[in-house]
C-alpha angles and dihedrals in degrees: 000000000000119000121222128194113210118197112187131138097201104092095209095047093045096048092043094051094044091051093051095044090052090049087057090057101260125136105233133201118190136201132181098205139035099250093052089046093053092050090051090048089057098039100043103032093214122204093232137008125216113187142161118246095226110054134157120255093007126023126226097254090054091050090049093051091051097045091048092060090078110003139062094197110150111258123198115194122213118200143157088217114081108171120136091246090054091053093046091051091048092050094045090051089056108270115147097201139015126209122186122216129270093047135156121255090230091058093047093048091050090052091048092054094043092052093048091050091053090048093051092049089054098041095200119212118229117233115254099172131055120200133186111173104291098356119087132177122197102206095194097048092034091224126141125203128192121188091338095312125106114243120223103225128170118234093262095043089053092050092044093050091047091052092052093045092049088057100040111174095014124109111238119195121228092246091051091052092044090053096042097046106027099027134231093285093058110123105216144064140272091267086083089066092053091049092052091045089056091051090049093051090053088057103040107024122085087213109022091190091057102035122197099179108039106043126192117228103201115239093005116054139258140326128200113221100179 
């Protein structure tokens, strides 16, 4: 049985689609906002993702960019905006299909089945290793290696570095990193992220006071440059 992740903030649309997908025999996970959806995408490894373009907390294009760093899961975008530029932006970000609201359930189900067939034919392999020049993370063994030497990273340091490396070149806010690495139930503030970034820099930067890998984007968060 294929699993589908549905990320949609409109309650009626979300519940109706989930009901119909389950009636077709799919196992369905649902999320009402982008951050929850991103967590489910990582935790549940769905066979296909259906998500709205405009979502609270984290928009569909951002989710698509992050997911595409280490997964080829089919993604169907739902949107009320149907201009050519919107579709081009969605496809270039990594979406596989694009459905404009309002749409028929029959059309969406046909697209779901077609995308699942293509994915099964391709059998994509999920990334288990992240590399940036002389820095490597083995995600399965949870081991880090820099210039031939193993790095001693704490559990949180490893997960934080992995999150940054997955999204190389993208600016990640402190809140996004806090939610992605520590989780929504973490009791604390974004200062925790700053402290762990400082510790990471001491371990992977040649000059921690003048970092070249983990860059600060003032007023926003951090960007990994490799």
